[in-house]
N, C-alpha and C positions, 0 to 999 in steps of 0.2 A: 421521572425519583426525585423530589425537590430534596433540599440538604435536610428538611425537618421531618422527615419521617423514618422509621427505622430501615427500613429498606434499604435506602443510601447508608444508614451507619454498618450495614451487614455489606451492603459491596466493599464500600472506601475501606474496611478493616480488610477484607478478602484480598480486593490489589495492593492496600499496602504490605501486607505480608510477602506476597507472591513477587510483588514487583523489587522489593529489596535480595531476595532470595536467588531469583535472575540473574544470571552472567552479565555484567554491565550491554555487552553490544546483542544482547535481546530486549534489553528494558524496553525501547523505543517502540520495539515490535507489538510488545503488549499492553503498554501505553495509548498507539494505537486502538487497538483492538478493544480495552474498556472505554476510550473518548468515545465511538463508534455505539460501542454496546449502552454506553450511557443515553448519550442523544437518541437511540433507536428506542431506548424502554419510553419517553416523552410523545411520540408518534414514527411508527415506522416509515411512513411513504415519504414525508419530509428528511428523511434522512439522503434521499436521490438529490435533494436539491442541494445540500452541503455537500456532496461529492462532487457536485456540478462545480458547484463555486471553489471549491480547494481544484479540482482537473484544470477548472478552465484558470485560472490565476497563477498555476502551479506554471504551467505551459506559456503564460503571456509573459510570463519572469522571466524563464527560456529561452525567449521570444528577443527578448530584449538584454538578455546577456551575449546575443550573437554579434551586437551591434549595427543590425539593421533594420531598420524601418521601426525604429525603439517606439518613436510617436504611435505607431500603428498599432504596434502591442501593446503599450498603454490603453490606449482609447478602446480598444477592443476589451482587453479584461477588464477594464469599470465600466463597459458598457453593459455585461455579464453582468457584473456582480452585483451594481447600483439599479440594474435592471431589473435583475431580479427581487431585489429590495421594492422597489417601486409600482413593482405589481400586485405583490402580495398584497404587502399595505395600501397601496392608496388605488387601485383599481375601482373599488365599488364606492369610495368616497368622491371620488370622480363621476362616476357613473349616478350617484345621489343628487349631485351636485349640479350636472347638467340637465338631470329629470327636475329639480326644481328651479333650477333658471329656466326652463325651456315653460313650467307652467307658469311662471311671473310673468313671463313674455306671452302668453296666450299661444303659445305653441308645445302643448305636452307632448314630451316623447316616451316613449319606454328603451329603454339600456339593460344587457345585461348584467346580470349581480351573481358574484361566485359566493359559493356556499364554503367552500375552505375554510378552515383556520387558520389565525397567522399563525407558518411557523416557529416553534423558539425560537429565540436568541436570532433570527435571521440578521435583526439590526446592528449586531453585534459579530457577528462572524463576518459580515459583506463588508462593516467596517475596515475588520483588522486586514483582512484581504485586500483592500484595496488601499489602505495605509504602505502594507508590503511591498504594493505595483508601484505605488507613487515615492517609496525610499529607492526601490529597485532604478526605477527611471531617475531619481536623481543623485543615483551613483551613493549614496548613504549605506544601505547595504549591496552584499553583492547578491547574485539569484541563488536562491539554494538548489542546486541539484540531485539532493538527496530525497526522492518525490516521499517517501514516507517520515520524513524528519518535517518534511514540507505541512504534509497532512499532519503529523499530530501536534505541530505548532497553530494550527487554525481552528482543531475540533478538540482541544486542549479542556476536559471537560470542568473542570473547576470555574472556568470563567465563559463557556460558550453561551450557557444560557442568561447572563447578566453581568457579564465583563470582568475586573477590569479591561478594559478594549486595549490586549498588549500589542507592542512593537517588535519587529522581527529582530531588532536591532539588540533587545532584552531576551526573548524567551527562546530562541532559535539556538543563539550559540551552549545557554542551557542544558539544549535537548544532547546535545554532544558532549558535553562533559560530566553527567553525571556518577555521582562520589557514590561512596558508603552512608550507611545510615546516620544521622548524627543525634545524639539524645540529647541536645540543647538546642539542635533548631526544629527537632519536632515538640520538645517542651515549647518552646516557643508559638511553634502552630498552633499546639491542642491549646494555648491561653485563650490566643486569635479566636480560633474557633469556641471558645466556653464563650467569651466577651460577646463575640457573633450572636449567638442563639441566647444570650442575655434579652438582646436588643430585639431581634425577631420574636421570641415568645414571651418576654415580659412585659417590653412596652408598644412594638409595633401592633400583637397581633391581639393585645387587652386594648389597647386604644382604640383597635380598628371596630371591635363591638359599636361603640361609639358613633363614631364616625357611619359606619354604614347605612344606623338608623336614623342620623340625621341627613346626609347629604342622598339617601336612598329615597326619604320622602320630606322634602323642606316645608310641607306647606303649612301642618299643624304648629310649626315651631315659630319661636321669638327670636328676635335678633339676637336675644345674649343666646338661647342654647345655640343660634347658627356660628355664632361667634369662637362657641366655645370649641364647636366643632372645626371649626377651621385650625385653630389653634391645635386641636390636636391630630390633625393630619401631617397639619409641620410635622409635628415629632413622628410620628409612624411613620410615614413615607422614608425619614431619613433613618431610623432605627430599623425599615425592612430593607432599607439598600444597602447602607453602610453595615447590616447585620451579614445583609448578602455577601460582600464583599469582603468581610473579614473573615469567616468560613473559608471562603474562597482563596483565600492570600495562604490563611492556616492549614488547609489543604493541602496546597502547593508544597506549603515549607514544609509541612512533613514528609513529603515526598524529595526533596532537595531540591526544589524552584521558588526563584522570589519573582513574584508579580507585581507588579507598581503599585503604588496606594492608589488610591482611589477617594476617600475623602479624611477632610484634617479638621473636624468641628468648625462646620462651614456655619452654624447660628451663632458667632464669638465675631462675625468677619463684622468690618466695620465699613464697608462700602460694597454695593453692587458687585463689580469688578472681582474684591476677595473673594467674596462671596464663591464664585467661581472659579476661583482659583483653589478653593477648598471643599468644591461639592463636584465630586462626578468628575474628577482629574483627567481621567482617561481619553472622556466627550470633553472637555471643553479645551482638554490641551491636543486632541483631535485637530478641532476645529479649526483651533488658531496655529496650526501646522498646516492644516491642508485647505485651508479656505480662508482665514483671516490674512495669512501671510502672502499668497497667493495674490490675492485683492488687493494687495498693495501696503496691508496693513498701516503700522504709524507712520510710514514715508511718504505719506501723501500730503496732500491739503487739507485741511483740517474740517470743510467740509465731505469730501472723501470719507474721511476716515469716521463719522459719523455714519455715513451711507453703508461702510462696513463692518460698523461693529451691527446696524439693526438686521443689514444681509445674515449674518451670522448666527445672532439670536433666534432671528426668524426663520431661517433654516434648522435649527437645536429644536425650534417648536414641533416645524412636521418630521421630524427625524423622530421624533418621543411618542407618535399617532396620527393616525388620521382621522383627523374633526377638529373641528373648528376652534374648539376649545384650546386645542394644544400651539393652534396658530396665536390664538390670543397669550397665553401664556408665554410665545416666544417674544410675542411684541410686545408683550409689557416687561419684560428683559433686556428686550432691546432698547425700549425710550427709557428704561431705568440708567443704563449704562453710558446711552448717549448724556444724557442728564445729572446727571452725576460728573463725567469728564465736566460737560460745559460748564458746571456753576464751582466747582472745586475750588476755583482760585478764588472766587469772591467769598465763599463759606470761611476760607482761610481765613481772607481779610477782617472779616463780620468778628469770627471767634478771637481773632488779634484785638481786633480795637475794643473788645467787651472784655478782656482778658479773661477768657473764659477758662477755668483753670485742665491740664491738660486730662485727669481723670476723668473730669464732665463730659467732655469732648471726646474720649472714647465710649462715657458710658452711651452720651445720646446716638453716635452712630450706631454703635450696637443695635439698638432700642428700636432706631429709626430701620435700619436695613433687613432686620427680623421681620418689622411689621411690612415692610412691601415686601416681601418676599412670603410671607404669608398669603400676601392678598392676592399676589399672584397663585399662588398654591388651588386657591378656591377654584377657579377657571379650572386648573390642573386634574380639581378631581372632582367637578360636577360633569353630570351625562353630557350634555347641553348648552349653547351659551343660552337659553332661554334660561334654565333650569340655574344659570351660575347667576345670571345678572339679577335673578328673583332674589338670591341667597345676598348677594351684595346689597340693594336696598333693603332688608330686612335689617343685616347687621348696622348698616349707615342711617336705620331708623329712630327715633325715640320708645319702641317696645322694647322693653331692657325689664318688665317685670316677669317673666315666669324662667325659668332653668328648668328644662326636663333633664332628671335625673334618675333616670330607670332603677337605679337598685343603688343607695348609697356607699356601701362597704364596697361595689364594683369601682364606681367613680373615684373612691380615696385610694382603690389599688393605683388606677392611674396619674392620679397625681403624685403618689409616692415614687411611682415606676417612672415617669419624667425627672423628679428630683432629682434620684439617685443618678439618672443619667446624666443632666447638667453638672452635680457635683463631680465624678468621677470624669466628664469631657473638660471643668474647669480647671482640677489639678493638671491632667493633663497638658494646657495648657502652660503652665509652668514650668514641668518636670515629667521627664518618662516614666510612666509607673511601673513599665514594664522594667525598666534600668532600675527603682528603685525597689521589685518585688526581686528581684535577682539578687540584690547585695543583701538581700535579710536571711536569716536561717531559714532552714528547710520548713520545719512545724508554720512557722509563721507564716509561708508560703503555703502552704496546704492550707493550711485551717481559713485564708483567704480565698482561694482555688472551692472550699466546700461552702462557705459562705455564701459562696454566686451560686454552686449547685441547689445548694439551699434554696434559694431565692425564686432560682427557677420552678424547681417544683412546688414552693406554694403558690407562687405567682404567676405562672406558665398559662400561657391557652396551646393546649397540644389536641389542634383540630386539623395538622398537617396544610395548613394554610399556604394557598402558591403565593411565592415571592412577588409583588409589586412590577418590579421589571422584567420580569419573566415574560408579561404580554408585549412588550415591547421589540 
């Protein structure tokens, strides 16, 4: 039941009405039922995995609360949760890799392969549960003793498919203090949802038409076409993922819950480290708190810092998918981060010696960061390494004589959609448009909302396409 479907609209409308009609003491139970029903609608069989992850992490949290064998309960909980993720996500990848290695060495082997599809949201709810266990172990939060509240936290339907990856310290207390319906919060939530639908339907799904045609069959296309395709994918994945997040945060806000921010206009970043402070914030902060800092963070020697950075980004690539393309993508960002940190002082000295104006430095840094991120996205999007390398070779070749434009009007719509997105993001860099709108007269606010709705109706692609990060 994807956000961009009529079924979800009816589901959420009925849920919201009944949620606020119920007495507060019963809302958690109704919310839990809706969470599980929502997940059940994707694929019923994998509800069992979700319940196992919930049950094991809940019991292990209680085990740590007893102050005996705390490390045992932590290791058990993490082993089960991460084990479920690794098994379903990487079993086939490891089998294929071992069979390929055996064939290369002249000792072909045949290994079993799973025919199951990857459970929806497994990377997100296993990381949510794992973060909870680590926080309990570190005594940052108390173990949740109410099984219903805990289950509602892990299975929270707005975020279970594609995040944000919530922390127990943020969402669990909110489940206990649900208030009455708040019109101002509901209006803010609907505004976020509207902008999320614009990103998904007008920008992401429209760009997907061109991106799928180019990346699905790169052989007949020129370097110019593939370069445009890579730029389009850079904006497609941003609008698809951040659009989902906007809708999820908006849905939660209407119900009275605040989810953490997950995007902050990442393509205006001036470095790779800043990009990751703005992109998929819940994941990058998860890796910072639960991997980078335990590895020593920045409190160790400089070479070790570089190694820690690379490990974090490489693991991030693994988290995204069982394909060598994701490992290369993560490795590239690791190299970017290490190179940026290593060269920062030298770059600052050169800019100061040349008396480069601050605005020029800022513009140059944004452009370089964007191109580096765009380069890595090619490996993220390509079906395999051979295809990704072929695309990169063509992009860096001299073949820029032909540009594939299947339909000029659709191509122009795509450019207009990107321009509108960048205009709004640029304005948001300078001031909060939400605060500006709230200060405007009601007729003007409704005129803006009506204009966005009209753009969605005129330029949107209504094919119920899946959100990209739902596959992770």
